[in-house]
C-alpha positions as CSV (number, residue, x, y, z in Angstrom):
1,M,-39.4,-65.6,55.0
2,S,-38.1,-68.3,52.7
3,T,-34.5,-69.3,52.7
4,N,-34.7,-70.2,49.0
5,P,-33.9,-67.1,46.9
6,Q,-35.5,-68.6,43.9
7,A,-38.8,-68.9,45.6
8,E,-38.8,-65.2,46.4
9,R,-38.4,-64.3,42.7
10,L,-41.4,-66.2,41.5
11,P,-44.2,-64.1,39.9
12,P,-47.3,-63.5,42.0
13,D,-50.2,-65.9,41.6
14,A,-52.8,-65.2,39.0
15,K,-55.4,-64.0,41.6
16,T,-53.0,-61.3,42.9
17,V,-52.1,-60.2,39.4
18,V,-55.8,-59.9,38.4
19,K,-56.6,-57.9,41.6
20,R,-53.8,-55.4,40.9
21,A,-54.9,-55.2,37.2
22,L,-58.4,-54.3,38.2
23,I,-57.1,-51.7,40.7
24,L,-54.8,-50.3,38.0
25,R,-57.8,-50.1,35.7
26,E,-59.7,-47.9,38.2
27,W,-56.6,-45.7,38.6
28,L,-56.3,-45.2,34.9
29,I,-60.0,-44.4,34.5
30,K,-59.9,-41.9,37.3
31,G,-56.8,-40.3,35.9
32,M,-58.2,-40.0,32.4
33,A,-61.9,-39.2,33.1
34,P,-61.8,-35.5,34.1
35,P,-60.2,-32.8,32.1
36,P,-56.7,-31.8,33.3
37,P,-57.1,-29.8,36.5
38,D,-55.7,-26.5,35.2
39,Y,-58.1,-26.6,32.2
40,L,-61.0,-27.6,34.4
41,A,-60.3,-24.7,36.8
42,A,-60.2,-22.2,34.0
43,W,-63.4,-23.5,32.4
44,M,-65.2,-23.5,35.7
45,K,-64.4,-19.9,36.3
46,Q,-66.4,-19.1,33.3
47,W,-69.4,-21.2,34.4
48,N,-72.2,-19.9,36.6
49,E,-72.5,-21.5,40.1
50,T,-75.4,-23.8,39.0
51,D,-73.3,-25.3,36.1
52,Q,-70.4,-25.8,38.4
53,I,-72.5,-27.7,40.9
54,R,-74.1,-29.8,38.2
55,F,-70.7,-30.7,36.8
56,V,-69.3,-31.7,40.1
57,E,-72.4,-33.7,41.0
58,K,-72.4,-35.5,37.7
59,M,-68.7,-36.3,37.9
60,Q,-69.1,-37.4,41.6
61,G,-71.9,-39.7,40.6
62,M,-69.7,-41.3,37.9
63,Y,-66.9,-41.6,40.4
64,S,-69.2,-43.2,43.0
65,K,-70.3,-45.8,40.5
66,R,-66.6,-46.6,39.7
67,I,-65.6,-46.7,43.4
68,G,-68.5,-49.1,44.0
69,I,-66.8,-51.7,41.8
70,P,-63.7,-52.2,44.0
71,R,-65.8,-51.8,47.2
72,Q,-68.3,-54.5,46.2
73,S,-65.7,-56.9,44.9
74,G,-63.6,-56.6,48.0
75,L,-60.7,-55.0,46.2
76,W,-61.1,-51.7,48.3
77,D,-59.2,-53.3,51.1
78,E,-56.3,-54.1,48.7
79,L,-55.7,-50.4,48.1
80,D,-53.4,-48.4,50.3
81,Q,-54.6,-45.1,51.8
82,N,-53.1,-43.0,49.0
83,E,-54.9,-45.1,46.4
84,Q,-58.2,-44.9,48.3
85,G,-57.8,-41.1,48.7
86,S,-57.1,-40.5,45.0
87,L,-60.0,-42.7,44.0
88,N,-62.3,-40.8,46.5
89,A,-61.2,-37.3,45.3
90,G,-63.7,-35.2,43.5
91,P,-63.1,-33.7,40.1
92,T,-62.0,-30.4,41.5
93,E,-59.8,-32.1,44.1
94,L,-57.5,-33.9,41.7
95,S,-54.1,-32.3,41.2
96,M,-52.2,-32.4,38.0
97,Q,-49.7,-34.6,39.8
98,A,-52.4,-37.1,40.6
99,V,-53.5,-37.3,36.9
100,V,-49.8,-37.7,35.8
101,D,-49.3,-40.3,38.5
102,A,-52.3,-42.3,37.3
103,N,-51.0,-42.2,33.7
104,W,-47.5,-43.2,34.8
105,L,-48.9,-46.1,36.7
106,G,-50.4,-47.4,33.4
107,D,-47.0,-47.1,31.6
108,D,-45.1,-48.4,34.6
109,R,-47.2,-51.2,35.9
110,L,-49.0,-52.5,32.9
111,P,-45.9,-54.4,31.7
112,V,-45.5,-55.9,35.2
113,V,-49.1,-57.1,35.1
114,V,-48.6,-58.6,31.6
115,A,-45.5,-60.3,32.8
116,G,-47.3,-61.6,35.9
117,L,-49.8,-63.3,33.6
118,G,-46.9,-65.1,32.0
119,C,-46.7,-63.2,28.8
120,R,-43.2,-62.9,27.6
121,N,-43.8,-60.9,24.4
122,P,-42.4,-57.4,25.0
123,A,-44.5,-56.0,22.1
124,L,-47.7,-56.5,24.2
């Protein structure tokens, strides 16, 4: 731990910022890709079993492709267990809270990422 308080308040390096930005992107995509869980559950009740299975398989295939990006790039190890669990969750396993959390992360962390890149314009 540094004894210089100024050193501790420096922004993260660009590599760290880019990693978190890429992880944030995956969270946002995951949170916005499926319909809200309550709507999805209501719609799926009206579908026959074959349509339900097809939908889940199609969404799981899209999720697998998205999860492959952080895994192949080495970013998977940068995620904590909650982040990994949410990104691994299937379309019927996402809670409304997980969707809200993903969207809040975008609102909450995007300015931090932008500031970490050195942008000082609050309009961005």
